[in-house]
C-alpha positions as CSV (number, residue, x, y, z in Angstrom):
1,M,-7.6,-6.1,-6.4
2,D,-6.5,-4.1,-3.4
3,Q,-3.1,-2.4,-3.3
4,D,-1.4,-5.0,-1.1
5,Q,-2.4,-7.8,-3.4
6,E,-1.2,-5.9,-6.4
7,I,2.2,-5.3,-4.8
8,I,2.5,-8.9,-3.8
9,K,1.6,-10.0,-7.3
10,Q,4.2,-7.7,-8.8
11,V,6.9,-8.7,-6.3
12,V,6.3,-12.5,-6.8
13,E,6.3,-12.1,-10.6
14,F,9.5,-10.2,-10.5
15,L,11.2,-12.8,-8.2
16,E,9.9,-15.7,-10.4
17,D,11.2,-13.9,-13.6
18,R,14.7,-13.5,-11.9
19,K,14.9,-17.1,-10.9
20,A,14.4,-16.7,-7.1
21,E,13.4,-20.1,-5.6
22,E,10.8,-21.4,-3.2
23,I,8.7,-18.1,-3.1
24,V,6.2,-18.1,-0.3
25,A,3.9,-15.3,0.8
26,L,2.4,-15.3,4.3
27,D,-0.5,-13.3,5.6
28,L,0.4,-12.0,9.1
29,R,-2.4,-9.5,9.6
30,E,-4.1,-11.5,12.3
31,L,-0.9,-12.6,14.0
32,A,1.6,-9.8,14.2
33,N,2.1,-6.1,14.2
34,I,5.5,-6.1,12.6
35,A,4.2,-6.6,9.1
36,D,1.0,-7.5,7.3
37,Y,2.7,-9.9,4.8
38,F,6.0,-11.6,4.4
39,I,7.3,-12.7,1.0
40,I,10.1,-15.1,1.4
41,A,12.4,-16.2,-1.4
42,T,15.8,-17.9,-1.9
43,G,18.6,-16.5,-4.0
44,A,21.3,-18.8,-5.4
45,N,24.2,-16.9,-3.9
46,K,25.3,-13.4,-2.7
47,P,25.5,-11.9,-6.2
48,H,22.1,-13.2,-7.1
49,I,20.7,-11.8,-3.8
50,K,22.2,-8.4,-4.7
51,A,20.7,-8.6,-8.2
52,L,17.3,-9.4,-6.8
53,Y,17.5,-6.6,-4.3
54,D,18.7,-4.1,-6.9
55,G,15.9,-5.2,-9.2
56,M,13.4,-4.8,-6.4
57,Q,14.5,-1.2,-5.9
58,R,13.9,-0.5,-9.6
59,L,10.5,-2.3,-9.4
60,F,9.3,-0.2,-6.5
61,K,10.6,3.1,-8.0
62,G,9.3,2.3,-11.5
63,A,5.8,1.3,-10.1
64,G,5.7,4.5,-8.1
65,F,5.8,2.7,-4.7
66,K,7.4,5.2,-2.4
67,G,8.4,4.8,1.2
68,Y,10.2,1.4,1.1
69,H,13.1,0.6,3.4
70,K,15.8,-2.0,3.3
71,V,17.7,-3.9,5.9
72,G,20.9,-6.0,5.4
73,V,23.5,-6.2,2.8
74,P,23.9,-8.8,0.1
75,D,27.1,-10.2,1.7
76,S,25.1,-11.0,4.8
77,G,23.0,-13.6,2.9
78,W,19.7,-12.0,3.9
79,M,18.1,-8.8,2.6
80,I,14.8,-7.4,3.7
81,M,12.8,-4.8,1.9
82,D,9.7,-3.3,3.6
83,Y,7.0,-1.5,1.7
84,H,4.3,-0.3,4.1
85,G,3.9,-3.6,5.9
86,I,4.9,-6.0,3.0
87,M,8.3,-7.4,4.0
88,V,10.3,-9.1,1.3
89,H,12.9,-11.5,2.7
90,I,15.6,-12.8,0.2
91,F,17.8,-15.4,1.7
92,E,20.7,-17.6,0.8
93,R,19.7,-21.3,1.3
94,E,21.6,-21.9,4.5
95,L,20.2,-18.8,6.3
96,R,16.7,-19.5,5.1
97,D,17.0,-23.0,6.6
98,F,18.5,-21.6,9.8
99,Y,15.9,-18.9,10.4
100,D,13.0,-20.9,9.0
101,L,10.5,-18.1,9.0
102,E,7.8,-20.4,7.5
103,K,8.0,-22.6,10.7
104,L,8.2,-19.6,13.0
105,W,5.1,-18.2,11.4
106,K,3.5,-21.6,10.8
107,D,0.0,-20.3,11.9
108,A,0.0,-17.6,9.2
109,P,-2.1,-18.4,6.2
110,R,-0.3,-18.6,2.9
111,V,-1.2,-16.2,0.2
112,K,-2.3,-17.9,-3.0
113,L,0.3,-17.3,-5.7
114,Q,-0.3,-17.7,-9.4
115,D,1.7,-20.9,-9.6
116,D,0.2,-22.6,-6.5
């Protein structure tokens, strides 16, 4: 398994374990230069989003993944973490519906996740 697939697997497992909802991974490699993959998930509320984000930081540090960046604050309802082209978007429901990244990137193939 290549490094990107291993990172995606670890991120998705983490999000599932922490009760994030509607987790989707999109392969953007043929469509965009902003990222290779998007992982999109929904948090129940702002404290849940913050907990997911804090846990993601620990996951990346613990796994030795260096060089990740974050955008947003939990109170905004949308957090993004970028690790070398794998962008993890954690939304509150209303903002996920509003921005609808899955529709915006509808031509992107979905990455098979273990529960698909």
